[in-house]
C-alpha positions in Angstrom: 103.8 42.9 -10.9 105.4 46.3 -11.3 107.9 46.9 -14.1 109.1 50.0 -12.4 107.9 52.8 -14.7 107.8 56.1 -13.1 104.9 58.3 -12.7 105.0 61.5 -14.7 103.2 65.0 -13.7 101.9 66.0 -17.3 102.1 64.8 -20.6 105.2 65.7 -22.5 104.5 68.5 -25.2 104.4 67.3 -28.6 103.9 63.5 -27.7 101.7 61.8 -30.1 97.9 61.2 -29.2 97.5 57.5 -27.6 101.4 58.2 -25.9 101.0 56.0 -22.6 102.1 58.3 -19.8 100.7 58.1 -16.2 99.4 61.6 -15.2 99.0 61.9 -11.4 100.3 60.5 -8.0 101.5 56.9 -7.8 99.3 55.7 -5.0 100.4 51.8 -5.1 103.5 50.3 -5.0 102.9 47.3 -7.2 99.7 46.8 -9.6 97.6 44.3 -8.6 95.3 42.0 -10.8 91.9 40.3 -9.4 89.6 38.6 -11.1 86.0 37.5 -10.7 84.6 34.7 -13.3 81.2 33.7 -12.2 77.9 32.5 -13.7 74.6 31.5 -11.9 76.4 27.8 -11.3 80.1 28.7 -10.7 82.9 31.2 -9.2 86.5 31.5 -9.6 87.9 34.3 -7.8 92.0 34.8 -8.1 94.8 36.7 -8.4 96.3 37.0 -11.9 100.0 36.6 -11.9 100.7 37.1 -15.8 97.9 39.5 -17.8 98.5 36.9 -20.8 96.3 34.5 -18.9 93.3 37.0 -19.7 93.5 36.7 -23.3 91.9 32.8 -22.8 88.8 33.9 -21.1 87.4 36.5 -23.7 85.3 34.3 -25.5 84.0 32.3 -22.4 80.2 32.3 -21.6 80.5 33.4 -17.9 80.9 37.0 -16.9 84.5 38.1 -16.1 85.4 41.2 -13.7 89.1 42.0 -13.8 89.9 44.5 -11.5 93.4 46.4 -11.7 94.9 48.5 -9.0 97.8 50.4 -9.6 98.1 52.6 -13.1 101.9 53.7 -13.1 102.9 50.5 -15.0 102.4 51.7 -18.5 103.6 48.7 -20.1 101.5 46.2 -18.2 98.5 49.0 -19.3 99.2 48.8 -22.9 99.4 44.5 -22.4 95.8 44.8 -21.1 94.8 47.2 -24.0 96.4 44.8 -26.7 94.5 42.0 -25.3 91.3 43.7 -25.0 91.6 45.5 -28.0 91.1 48.8 -26.5 92.0 52.3 -28.2 95.4 53.8 -27.4 93.4 57.1 -26.7 91.2 55.2 -24.0 94.3 53.9 -22.5 96.0 57.4 -22.4 92.3 58.4 -20.5 92.9 55.9 -18.1 96.2 56.7 -17.1 95.5 60.4 -17.1 93.8 60.6 -13.1 92.7 64.0 -14.0 90.0 63.1 -16.5 86.4 64.5 -15.9 83.7 62.1 -15.6 82.6 60.5 -18.8 80.8 58.0 -20.8 82.1 57.0 -24.4 80.3 54.4 -26.6 83.0 52.6 -28.6 80.8 50.0 -30.3 83.0 47.3 -29.2 83.2 48.3 -25.5 81.6 50.9 -23.4 84.2 53.2 -21.7 83.1 55.2 -18.3 85.1 57.3 -15.9 84.1 58.0 -12.6 85.1 59.6 -9.4 85.4 57.2 -6.2 85.0 59.5 -3.2 85.8 58.5 0.6 86.2 60.6 3.7 89.9 60.7 5.1 90.1 58.9 8.8 93.1 61.5 9.9 91.9 64.9 8.4 88.2 64.5 7.7 88.6 65.7 3.8 87.2 64.5 1.3 89.9 62.4 -1.0 89.1 61.5 -4.7 89.9 58.5 -6.7 89.5 58.1 -10.6 87.9 54.8 -11.5 87.5 53.6 -15.0 85.3 51.0 -16.1 85.3 49.3 -19.3 82.2 47.2 -20.5 82.8 44.7 -23.1 80.9 41.4 -24.1 81.1 39.2 -21.2 83.8 41.1 -19.3 84.2 44.6 -17.2 87.6 45.9 -16.5 88.1 48.4 -13.5 90.9 50.3 -13.5 91.9 52.0 -9.9 94.7 54.0 -8.6 95.1 51.9 -5.7 94.2 49.2 -3.6 90.9 49.6 -1.4 87.5 50.7 -2.9 83.7 50.7 -2.4 82.7 47.6 -4.2 83.4 45.2 -1.6 79.3 45.1 -1.4 79.4 43.6 -4.9 82.2 41.1 -4.1 80.0 39.5 -1.3 77.0 39.6 -3.7 79.0 37.5 -6.3 80.8 35.3 -3.4 77.2 34.5 -2.3 76.1 33.0 -5.7 72.5 34.3 -4.6 70.8 37.0 -6.1 70.5 38.8 -9.5 73.7 39.6 -10.3 75.2 36.0 -10.6 72.0 35.4 -13.1 72.7 38.7 -15.6 75.0 39.6 -17.7 78.1 42.2 -17.5 76.0 44.9 -18.3 74.3 44.5 -14.8 77.9 44.2 -13.2 78.6 47.9 -14.6 75.6 49.1 -13.0 76.3 47.6 -9.9 79.8 49.1 -9.9 78.5 52.3 -10.4 75.8 52.2 -8.2 78.0 51.2 -5.4 80.2 54.6 -6.4 77.0 56.6 -6.2 75.7 54.9 -2.9 78.7 55.8 -1.3 78.4 59.3 -2.1 75.2 59.3 0.3 77.3 58.1 3.1 79.7 60.9 2.8 76.9 63.5 2.7 75.3 62.1 6.0 78.8 62.9 7.5 78.4 66.6 6.1 75.1 66.9 7.3 76.3 66.1 11.0 78.9 68.5 10.3 76.9 71.4 9.3 74.6 70.8 12.4 77.4 71.3 14.7 78.8 74.4 12.9 75.3 76.1 12.5 75.2 75.9 16.6 78.6 77.3 16.7 77.7 80.3 14.3 74.7 81.2 16.4 76.4 80.9 19.8 79.9 81.5 19.5 81.4 82.5 15.9 85.1 82.5 15.9 88.0 82.3 13.5 88.0 78.5 13.6 84.5 78.7 12.8 85.0 80.8 9.5 87.7 78.6 8.9 85.6 75.5 9.1 82.9 76.9 6.8 85.7 77.5 3.9 86.5 74.0 4.4 82.9 72.7 4.1 82.5 75.0 0.9 85.8 73.5 -0.7 84.5 69.8 0.1 81.0 70.4 -1.1 82.3 71.9 -4.5 84.8 68.7 -4.4 81.8 66.5 -4.4 79.7 68.5 -7.3 82.5 68.4 -9.8 82.4 64.4 -9.1 78.6 64.0 -9.5 77.5 66.6 -12.0 79.1 65.4 -15.0 78.3 61.7 -13.9 74.6 62.5 -14.2 75.2 63.3 -17.9 77.5 60.2 -18.3 74.5 57.9 -16.8 72.1 59.6 -18.9 74.0 58.6 -22.1 74.3 55.4 -21.4 70.1 55.4 -21.3 69.8 57.4 -24.6 72.2 55.8 -26.7 71.7 52.4 -27.9 73.9 49.7 -27.3 74.0 45.9 -27.9 75.9 45.5 -24.7 73.2 47.1 -22.4 70.4 44.6 -22.0 66.9 46.2 -22.0 66.5 44.7 -18.6 69.5 46.6 -17.1 68.1 49.9 -18.3 65.7 50.2 -15.3 68.5 49.8 -13.1 70.5 52.4 -14.4 67.6 55.0 -14.8 67.5 53.9 -10.9 70.9 55.2 -10.5 70.5 58.3 -12.8 67.5 59.4 -10.0 70.3 58.8 -7.3 72.4 61.0 -8.9 70.0 63.7 -9.2 69.3 63.2 -5.2 72.9 63.6 -4.4 73.3 66.8 -6.8 70.1 68.3 -5.0 71.3 67.3 -1.7 74.9 68.6 -2.6 73.3 71.8 -3.9 71.1 72.5 -0.8 74.0 71.8 1.6 75.8 74.5 -0.3 72.9 76.9 0.1 73.5 76.0 3.8 77.0 76.9 3.9 76.5 80.2 2.1 73.6 81.2 4.8 76.2 80.3 7.3 78.8 82.4 6.2 76.0 85.3 6.0 75.4 84.5 9.5 78.6 84.4 10.6 79.5 87.8 9.1 76.2 89.3 10.4 77.2 88.0 13.8 80.8 89.4 13.7 79.3 92.4 12.7 76.6 93.1 15.6 79.4 91.9 18.1 81.6 94.7 16.7 78.8 97.3 16.9 78.2 96.1 20.5 81.9 96.7 21.3 81.6 100.0 19.6 78.9 101.1 21.5 80.3 100.4 25.0 84.1 102.0 24.0 82.0 104.9 22.6 80.1 105.5 26.0 83.6 105.4 27.8 85.3 107.9 25.2 82.4 110.2 25.7 82.5 110.4 29.4 86.2 111.1 29.4 86.4 113.2 26.4 85.0 116.6 28.2 87.4 115.6 31.2 90.3 115.4 28.8 89.3 118.8 27.1 89.2 120.7 30.3 92.4 119.1 31.8 94.1 119.6 28.2 93.0 123.3 28.1 93.2 124.4 31.9 96.1 121.9 33.2 97.0 121.0 36.5 98.3 124.3 37.5 97.6 124.2 41.3 99.9 126.0 44.0 98.5 123.6 46.4 98.9 119.9 45.3 100.7 118.0 48.2 101.5 114.9 45.8 103.9 117.1 44.0 106.2 117.0 47.0 105.6 113.2 47.7 108.6 111.3 46.8 106.8 108.2 46.0 103.7 110.3 43.8 105.2 109.6 40.4 105.7 106.0 40.7 102.2 105.9 42.4 100.7 107.3 39.2 102.4 104.9 36.9 101.0 101.9 39.0 97.7 103.6 38.8 97.7 103.8 35.0 99.0 100.4 34.5 96.6 98.9 36.6 93.9 100.8 35.4 95.0 99.7 31.6 95.4 96.1 32.4 91.8 96.0 34.2 90.8 97.1 30.9 92.6 94.8 28.8 91.4 91.7 31.0 87.6 93.1 31.0 88.0 93.1 27.1 89.2 89.9 26.8 86.6 88.4 28.8 84.0 90.0 27.2 85.4 88.5 24.1 86.4 91.8 22.4 90.4 91.3 21.7 
């Protein structure tokens, strides 16, 4: 379904507001549009080949979840915007993947931007993907940067045709999608808890340069999670504060539950950040104490040899009877002794992890 539009890294200076330019990385080769059309008695799940088909389902009594994977095709995005009467500035925000999580109530529909987080199986780094949701009467549009998300449990609940989701409206579907993203934050934080436990043992037992690098990595990853979750709290709170005919009163209690989960995530992240800061302080203290021990031993060695060196420096080796002066191999023997002593000391220092 892709029409070959190129990804651009930034908006052209002087371009009018609402200009459709994809800002971000192109993460999908083709744009994929799928639709769930359901109610308590029926379900239709299919791939949408032509977006013009979507115009016919706007006024149906069922709930439609239309998911778009891939944002680089600006012409296609403009066509979807015309079908669902989306404001050009909303489309511009959808295509700009550097948006901060937010919520906008535009009377005809509600626009929500979130950050979906996942852990890379290769590098274990946290990867962020922007997800834009549009709640309208009887439908929810979800825009993702690529195929693959955390919404599979929602799809399974719809496919089973059981439970609350098939009996409620599109506002409950919006809640379910937001809840899936927030619940996945907990899964990521569980991994952080395990990693911090291992890191804490390493800091106390044998702090190394790799330990410091891992502490810094954890600090950066937690900051990325905080930037994704902190604005989301205010967005969900705005959904609860602002009255909208699109949000049923029965759904507000579920949104409050998501709000509570968001607060829990923020508290957990702040706790982990305090832990990382504490580990950094412990690491610096351990390294400092270790250096003090090394300096103490070296000071003792230097104290022993300083007076000997002082005596030898002033008095010198001025003796008439020194047999070694006349031995041919005395000079290389002295070099061998000096190199042996230096090598022994280097090996000893390395064994004690002083080098």
